C-alpha positions in Angstrom: 23.8 15.7 6.5 20.9 15.9 4.1 19.7 19.6 4.1 16.6 20.6 2.2 14.7 23.9 1.4 11.2 24.7 0.5 12.3 25.4 -3.1 14.0 22.1 -3.4 11.0 20.1 -2.4 8.7 22.4 -4.4 10.9 21.4 -7.3 10.6 17.8 -6.7 6.8 18.0 -6.4 6.6 20.2 -9.8 8.8 18.0 -11.9 11.0 15.1 -10.7 13.3 15.4 -13.8 13.8 19.0 -13.1 14.6 18.3 -9.4 17.2 15.6 -10.7 18.8 17.9 -13.1 19.2 20.5 -10.4 20.0 18.8 -7.2 21.3 15.4 -8.2 23.1 15.8 -11.5 23.5 19.4 -10.7 23.6 20.4 -14.3 24.7 24.0 -15.1 22.8 25.6 -17.9 23.5 28.7 -20.1 20.1 30.2 -19.2 20.2 31.1 -15.6 17.1 33.1 -14.9 13.6 34.1 -16.1 12.6 37.6 -16.1 10.2 36.8 -13.4 12.7 35.5 -11.0 15.0 38.2 -12.0 12.5 40.8 -11.2 11.8 39.1 -8.0 15.6 39.1 -7.0 16.0 42.8 -7.6 13.0 43.8 -5.7 14.3 41.7 -2.6 17.6 43.4 -2.9 16.0 46.8 -3.0 13.8 46.2 0.0 16.8 44.2 2.0 18.9 47.6 1.3 16.0 49.8 2.5 15.5 48.0 5.8 19.3 47.2 6.5 19.9 51.2 6.0 17.0 51.6 8.5 18.5 49.4 11.1 21.6 52.0 10.9 19.1 54.9 11.5 19.2 55.7 7.7 16.0 56.0 5.8 16.4 55.9 2.1 14.2 58.2 -0.1 12.0 56.6 -2.6 14.4 58.1 -5.3 17.2 56.5 -3.5 15.4 53.1 -3.4 14.5 53.4 -7.0 17.9 54.3 -8.2 19.5 51.3 -6.2 17.1 48.8 -8.0 17.9 50.1 -11.3 21.4 50.0 -10.6 21.3 46.4 -9.6 18.9 45.8 -12.6 21.6 47.1 -15.1 24.4 45.3 -13.3 23.0 41.9 -13.4 20.9 41.8 -16.6 21.8 39.3 -19.2 20.4 39.0 -22.5 20.1 35.2 -22.0 17.5 35.7 -19.4 14.1 34.2 -20.4 11.2 36.3 -21.3 8.2 33.7 -22.0 5.8 36.4 -22.7 7.0 38.0 -26.2 4.6 40.9 -25.9 6.7 42.5 -23.3 10.3 43.5 -23.0 12.8 43.7 -20.0 11.9 47.4 -19.8 8.2 46.6 -19.1 9.4 44.4 -16.2 11.7 47.1 -14.8 9.0 49.6 -14.8 6.7 46.9 -13.1 9.4 46.7 -10.5 9.7 50.4 -9.9 6.0 50.7 -9.6 6.0 47.9 -7.0 8.6 49.5 -4.8 6.9 52.9 -5.1 3.6 51.5 -3.8 5.5 49.7 -1.0 7.4 52.8 0.1 4.2 54.9 0.3 2.5 52.3 2.2 4.8 51.5 4.8 7.2 54.6 5.3 8.7 55.5 7.6 9.2 51.7 8.5 9.4 52.0 12.1 6.7 49.5 13.0 8.5 46.8 15.1 12.2 45.8 15.6 14.2 44.4 12.8 15.7 41.1 13.8 16.9 39.6 10.6 17.1 40.4 6.8 17.4 37.5 4.3 18.3 35.2 7.2 20.4 32.2 6.5 19.8 29.3 9.1 19.0 25.7 9.5 16.5 24.0 11.6 16.9 20.3 12.7 13.8 18.3 11.6 14.4 15.1 13.9 15.9 14.4 17.2 19.1 12.9 15.7 19.5 16.2 13.6 19.8 13.7 10.5 17.7 16.0 8.4 17.7 19.7 8.3 15.7 22.5 6.8 17.0 26.0 5.3 15.5 29.1 6.9 15.5 31.9 4.6 13.3 34.8 6.0 13.1 37.8 3.8 12.4 40.1 7.1 12.1 38.8 10.7 10.4 41.3 13.2 9.9 41.6 16.7 6.8 43.2 17.5 6.9 43.2 21.2 5.0 41.2 23.9 5.9 37.8 22.4 4.6 38.7 18.7 6.9 37.8 16.1 6.5 38.5 12.3 7.9 36.5 9.3 7.6 38.9 6.2 8.0 37.5 2.6 7.8 39.6 -0.7 6.1 38.2 -3.6 6.4 39.5 -7.1 4.0 37.1 -8.6 1.3 38.2 -11.1 -1.5 36.1 -9.3 -3.1 36.7 -6.0 -3.7 33.6 -4.0 -6.8 33.1 -1.8 -6.6 32.9 2.1 -6.9 29.1 2.1 -3.7 29.0 0.0 -1.9 31.0 2.4 -3.3 28.9 5.6 -1.7 25.8 4.0 1.5 27.3 2.8 4.6 25.3 4.0 7.3 27.9 3.5 6.5 30.5 5.9 5.0 27.9 8.2 8.3 26.1 8.6 10.1 29.4 9.1 7.6 30.2 12.0 8.5 27.0 13.4 12.2 28.0 13.8 11.1 31.3 15.2 9.2 29.5 18.0 12.3 27.7 19.0 14.5 30.8 19.0 12.8 33.1 21.5 12.0 32.5 25.1 9.3 35.1 25.1 7.8 33.7 22.2 3.8 33.7 22.0 2.7 33.9 18.5 4.1 34.2 15.0 2.3 36.2 12.2 3.1 35.1 8.9 3.0 38.2 6.5 2.9 38.1 2.7 3.5 41.1 0.6 2.2 40.9 -2.8 3.9 43.7 -4.5 2.1 43.6 -7.8 -1.1 44.2 -6.0 0.2 46.4 -3.1 -1.6 44.1 -0.9 -0.7 42.4 2.5 -2.1 39.2 3.7 -1.4 37.2 6.7 -2.0 33.7 8.4 -1.4 32.1 11.8 -0.5 28.6 12.8 -1.2 26.6 16.0 1.6 24.6 17.6 -0.2 21.4 16.7 -0.2 22.3 13.1 3.4 23.2 13.0 4.5 19.8 14.4 2.3 18.0 12.0 3.8 20.0 9.2 7.3 19.2 10.4 6.4 15.6 10.3 4.9 15.9 6.7 8.0 17.6 5.6 10.3 14.9 7.1 8.1 12.3 5.4 8.2 14.0 2.0 12.1 14.2 2.3 12.3 10.5 2.9 10.2 9.8 0.0 12.4 12.1 -2.0 15.6 10.2 -0.9 14.1 6.8 -1.7 12.9 7.9 -5.3 14.6 5.9 -8.2 12.6 7.5 -11.1 12.5 10.8 -12.3 9.9 11.3 -15.0 9.2 14.8 -16.5 5.9 16.4 -15.8 4.8 18.4 -18.6 2.9 21.7 -17.5 2.4 25.4 -18.2 5.4 25.8 -16.0 7.7 24.2 -18.6 8.1 27.6 -20.5 9.7 28.8 -17.2 12.1 25.8 -16.7 15.8 26.5 -17.1 16.3 22.8 -18.2 13.6 22.8 -21.1 16.6 22.9 -23.6 17.8 19.6 -22.5 14.6 17.8 -21.2 13.5 15.0 -23.6 10.1 16.4 -23.8 11.1 19.6 -25.4 14.7 18.9 -26.6 13.6 18.5 -30.3 11.4 21.4 -30.4 14.4 23.6 -29.0 16.6 22.1 -31.8 13.9 23.0 -34.5 13.5 26.4 -33.0 17.3 27.1 -33.5 17.4 26.1 -37.2 16.8 28.6 -40.2 13.5 28.1 -42.0 15.2 26.3 -44.8 16.8 23.6 -42.7 13.8 23.5 -40.2 11.5 21.9 -42.9 14.2 19.4 -43.7 14.3 18.0 -40.2 13.9 14.1 -40.2 11.9 14.2 -36.9 9.5 16.8 -38.1 9.0 14.9 -41.6 8.4 11.8 -39.6 5.7 13.3 -37.5 4.0 15.3 -40.2 3.8 12.0 -42.3 2.6 9.9 -39.3 -0.1 12.5 -38.5 -1.4 12.6 -42.3 -1.4 8.7 -42.4 -3.1 8.4 -39.2 -5.8 11.0 -40.5 -6.3 9.0 -43.5 -6.7 5.8 -41.6 -9.3 7.3 -39.4 -11.3 8.5 -42.3 -11.2 5.2 -43.9 -12.1 3.6 -40.7 -15.1 5.9 -40.3 -16.4 5.3 -43.7 -16.0 1.7 -43.4 -18.0 1.4 -40.2 -20.8 3.5 -41.7 -20.9 1.1 -44.6 -20.8 -2.0 -42.3 -23.7 -0.6 -40.3 -25.7 -0.1 -43.6 -24.9 -3.7 -44.6 -25.8 -4.9 -41.1 -29.3 -3.1 -41.4 -29.6 -4.6 -44.9 -29.0 -8.2 -43.7 -31.5 -7.8 -40.8 -34.2 -6.6 -43.4 -33.4 -9.5 -45.8 -33.6 -12.2 -42.9 -37.0 -10.7 -42.0 -38.3 -10.6 -45.4 -37.0 -14.0 -46.3 -37.8 -15.6 -42.9 -34.2 -16.9 -42.5 -31.6 -16.8 -39.8 -28.7 -17.6 -41.7 -27.4 -15.8 -44.9 -24.7 -17.6 -47.2 -22.1 -15.9 -49.3 -19.4 -17.3 -51.7 -17.2 -18.5 -48.9 -18.9 -17.4 -45.6 -22.2 -17.2 -43.9 -23.6 -14.9 -41.5 -25.8 -15.7 -38.6 -28.4 -13.0 -37.5 -29.8 -13.5 -34.2 -32.5 -11.4 -32.7 -32.0 -10.6 -29.2 -34.3 -8.7 -26.7 -33.1 -6.8 -23.9 -34.6 -4.8 -21.1 -33.9 -1.2 -20.6 -34.5 0.8 -17.3 -34.8 4.6 -17.0 -31.3 6.4 -17.2 -29.8 8.7 -14.7 -30.9 12.2 -14.4 -34.3 11.6 -15.7 -38.0 12.0 -14.1 -38.6 8.3 -14.8 -35.2 7.4 -12.7 -36.7 9.5 -9.7 -40.1 7.8 -9.9 -38.4 4.2 -10.0 -36.5 4.9 -6.9 -39.6 6.4 -5.2 -41.3 3.1 -6.3 -38.4 0.8 -4.7 -38.7 2.8 -1.6 -42.4 2.1 -1.2 -41.9 -1.7 -1.6 -39.1 -1.6 0.7 -36.6 -3.0 -1.9 -34.1 0.1 -2.5 -31.6 -1.5 -0.2 -31.0 -4.5 -2.4 -29.9 -2.4 -5.3 -28.0 0.0 -3.5 -27.2 3.3 -5.4 -29.7 1.8 -7.8 -27.7 -0.8 -9.5 -29.3 -0.9 -12.8 -27.6 -4.5 -13.6 -29.1 -5.8 -10.2 -32.5 -4.7 -11.2 -32.2 -6.4 -14.7 -31.1 -9.4 -13.2 -34.0 -9.5 -10.6 -36.6 -9.0 -13.7 -34.9 -11.7 -15.8 -34.8 -14.2 -13.1 -38.0 -13.2 -11.3 -36.3 -13.1 -7.9 -39.1 -11.1 -6.4 -42.7 -11.8 -5.9 -45.4 -10.9 -8.7 -46.7 -7.7 -7.2 -43.2 -6.3 -6.7 -42.0 -7.3 -10.2 -45.0 -5.6 -11.7 -43.7 -2.4 -9.9 -40.5 -2.8 -11.6 -42.0 -3.7 -15.0 -44.0 -0.5 -15.0 -40.3 1.3 -15.8 -39.0 -1.3 -18.0 -38.8 -0.9 -22.0 -37.9 -3.6 -24.3 -35.9 -3.1 -27.1 -34.5 -5.4 -29.8 -30.9 -5.8 -31.0 -29.2 -8.0 -33.6 -25.8 -9.9 -33.3 -24.2 -11.0 -36.4 -21.5 -13.7 -36.5 -19.4 -14.6 -39.4 -18.2 -18.2 -40.0 -17.0 -20.3 -42.7 -19.6 -22.6 -44.5 
């Protein structure tokens, strides 16, 4: 029975290759975490412990909460954990976690608002009548607030704060609220609550029944799309630095190999040498091309002057000849100019603007060239035209 989660769908949408590595090939990697996700996991564990003790009528002190957090940090820390921002150490992140928990403790103590129904829940919800597809429900904290109001709480340790529109379109907690709606007979409303620990800020959102049903249909459609996918290209983005599969990704594998080499071997890498040589050669080619184009333009102007002076249209060389033909073309006012606005107003006055919808300049030029309108209307157009010359050179054998 196919079972999906928010993180699984998000992985597919972020990078299909990462999705393939994680959920189809199930590749095990040496690097199992980034410092950001490690910090998030330890903060979640500490808050789960805080509320679990509360269920048993035991209120942890803030000192006990921080001690538990630091104990778990020490037990789980591995030197292989990725720290992308090299300006900071694991100690900086650990202290950040302590601050998050202190702020949270001070804001919500004594933690007696509502009844705790679940902590780090593990449930599944059917997405279709046949129960062919199921969705994982992982709620950080589920609360019964009384009178049919339930709250789904989620802890975030991200360093950026979303706007309200982002939360109102969030799929994860909305899907969780759909499950809550199906579980309790006295249900009236679900409040979705996010705790952005880095900012000591609480934000919330609500969903209507119609919105939730539409979301369920969208999720089911997305899952079917995932199942039918045959190609899994990599998607390069700023998130690549945090990807656990970066070392084996074809977009980054060679860079990883280079970074592992000592400097004396690094510069001898055949791939590196090929790229450097290719770029240098391309640079030289572009420079020669620019010089050639500049020289060609000068020769063209010289040929035009020669033809005008000698009153000829064809100039002969040793083996070739060049025909120099003068052409005149009509030019109308360009976009975002005062003259363009005046032209539009003039076309309105003669009731012809609809024929050149959105002011189709090519259509207007055709009308002038073929004299499709009557003389008075063409005169209006001609007030805006400018005639310029161009020359077309064609090379042929004698």
